[in-house]
C-alpha positions in Angstrom: 75.2 -102.4 -5.3 77.7 -99.6 -4.9 80.3 -100.2 -2.1 79.8 -96.8 -0.6 76.1 -97.4 -0.3 76.7 -100.7 1.6 79.1 -99.0 4.0 76.8 -96.1 4.6 73.8 -98.3 5.3 75.6 -100.5 7.8 77.2 -97.4 9.5 73.8 -95.7 9.7 72.2 -98.8 11.1 74.9 -99.2 13.8 74.9 -95.5 14.6 71.1 -95.6 15.1 71.4 -98.6 17.4 74.0 -96.8 19.4 72.0 -93.7 19.6 68.8 -95.6 20.6 70.6 -97.5 23.3 72.7 -94.5 24.5 75.9 -96.3 23.7 77.3 -93.9 21.1 80.5 -93.0 23.0 81.4 -96.6 23.6 80.6 -97.6 20.0 82.7 -94.7 18.8 85.7 -96.0 20.8 85.1 -99.5 19.4 84.9 -98.3 15.8 88.1 -96.2 16.3 89.9 -99.4 17.5 88.7 -101.3 14.4 89.5 -98.4 12.1 93.1 -98.1 13.5 93.6 -101.8 13.0 92.4 -101.6 9.4 94.8 -98.7 8.8 97.8 -100.3 10.7 97.6 -103.9 9.8 97.9 -105.2 6.2 97.3 -108.7 7.5 94.0 -107.8 9.0 92.9 -106.2 5.7 94.0 -109.4 3.9 91.8 -111.4 6.3 88.8 -109.2 5.6 89.2 -109.3 1.8 90.3 -112.9 1.3 87.9 -114.9 -0.8 89.8 -118.1 0.2 89.1 -117.9 4.0 85.7 -119.4 4.9 83.2 -117.2 6.6 83.1 -119.4 9.6 86.9 -119.1 10.0 86.7 -115.3 9.6 84.0 -115.2 12.3 86.2 -117.2 14.7 89.2 -115.0 14.0 87.2 -111.8 14.4 85.9 -113.1 17.8 89.5 -113.9 18.8 90.8 -110.5 17.7 88.0 -108.3 19.2 86.5 -110.3 22.1 88.4 -108.4 24.8 88.8 -105.1 22.9 85.3 -104.0 22.0 81.8 -104.1 23.5 79.4 -107.0 22.9 77.3 -104.9 20.5 80.3 -104.1 18.3 81.5 -107.7 18.3 78.0 -108.9 17.3 77.9 -106.2 14.6 81.3 -107.2 13.1 80.2 -110.8 13.1 76.9 -109.9 11.4 78.9 -108.1 8.7 81.1 -111.2 8.2 78.1 -113.5 8.1 76.5 -111.3 5.4 79.8 -111.5 3.5 80.4 -107.7 3.7 83.6 -107.9 5.8 85.6 -106.2 3.0 83.6 -103.1 3.7 84.6 -102.9 7.4 87.1 -100.1 6.9 84.6 -97.8 5.1 81.8 -98.8 7.5 84.1 -97.6 10.4 84.9 -94.3 8.5 81.3 -93.7 7.8 80.3 -94.4 11.4 83.0 -92.1 12.8 81.9 -89.4 10.4 78.3 -89.7 11.6 79.5 -89.5 15.2 81.5 -86.4 14.5 78.6 -84.7 12.8 76.3 -85.6 15.6 78.7 -84.2 18.2 79.6 -81.1 16.2 83.3 -82.2 15.9 85.5 -81.0 13.1 88.6 -82.9 11.9 91.9 -81.3 11.2 95.2 -82.6 10.0 98.6 -81.1 10.6 101.4 -82.3 8.3 105.0 -81.4 9.2 108.5 -82.5 8.2 109.1 -84.1 11.6 106.9 -85.5 14.3 105.6 -82.8 16.6 105.7 -82.9 20.4 102.4 -83.8 22.1 102.2 -80.4 23.9 102.5 -78.5 20.6 99.8 -80.6 19.1 97.5 -79.9 22.1 98.3 -76.1 21.8 97.4 -76.1 18.1 94.2 -78.1 18.9 93.1 -75.7 21.6 93.7 -72.7 19.3 91.7 -74.3 16.5 88.9 -75.1 18.9 88.8 -71.4 19.9 88.9 -70.3 16.3 86.1 -72.6 15.1 84.2 -72.6 18.4 83.8 -76.3 18.3 85.7 -79.5 19.3 88.5 -80.5 17.0 90.0 -83.9 16.4 93.6 -83.1 15.3 95.5 -85.8 13.4 99.2 -85.7 12.6 101.1 -86.7 9.6 104.8 -86.6 8.8 106.1 -85.7 5.3 109.8 -85.0 5.1 109.3 -83.5 1.6 108.0 -80.4 3.4 111.6 -79.7 4.6 110.2 -77.6 7.5 107.1 -75.7 8.6 103.6 -77.3 8.4 100.4 -77.7 6.4 97.2 -77.4 8.4 93.9 -78.6 6.9 90.5 -78.1 8.5 87.5 -79.1 6.4 88.1 -77.3 3.1 90.5 -74.7 4.4 94.3 -75.2 4.2 97.1 -73.2 5.6 100.4 -74.1 3.9 103.4 -72.7 5.8 105.9 -75.3 4.6 109.4 -74.5 3.5 108.9 -76.5 0.3 106.0 -74.3 -0.7 107.9 -71.1 0.1 110.8 -72.4 -2.0 108.5 -73.3 -4.9 107.0 -69.7 -4.8 110.5 -68.2 -4.8 111.4 -70.4 -7.8 108.2 -69.4 -9.6 108.9 -65.7 -9.0 112.4 -66.0 -10.2 111.3 -67.8 -13.4 108.5 -65.2 -13.9 111.1 -62.4 -13.5 113.4 -64.1 -16.0 110.6 -64.5 -18.5 109.5 -60.8 -18.2 113.1 -59.5 -19.0 
C-alpha cells in the first residue's frame, strides 16, 4: 500500500471523528503539537521509524510524551497508529489532517522567506494584508534564508512574489550577459 494512501486514510478517519464529535479545533491544536515535534525533533522521528523498538515500548513512550499535551482522543489515536505499526506515518498523517482542517475552515497557507528573521508585528501586518487581499484567513509561516541577501519571497498557494536582492542581482547579471552577447 502506498504510504500517502495510509496517511490520507488515517487523517480522514480522525478528521471525521473530530467533526462528528465537534472537537475539530482541539484536535487541530493536538495535531499541530505533534507535527511540530516531528519537524523539530530528530530523536522523535527515530523513535517512530525504529524497527528495533518494540511496539509496546513505543506505546509507553508515546503515552509519556503526549499524556499531558494532547486530548484523550488524540492520545488514543496515536496509540492506535502505533499498535497498527503505522507510527512511521505520523508526520504525514498530521500534515494531511491539518490540510483537511484548513480546507474545511477556508484557510490558506502562506510562507514568507527573508534573509533575516522578521519581527512579529511585521509578520502580523503582512498576514492582515494577505487576509484582505484573498478575503480569507491566512496561516503565515516564516522561513529564514540568508542566501536571499535582503528582501523577501512570499508564497501563497501557487502564487509567488520574489522581491529578494539575490533575484534582483541575478536579473541584472542576466541582462548584462544578454547585452554582452548581443554586441
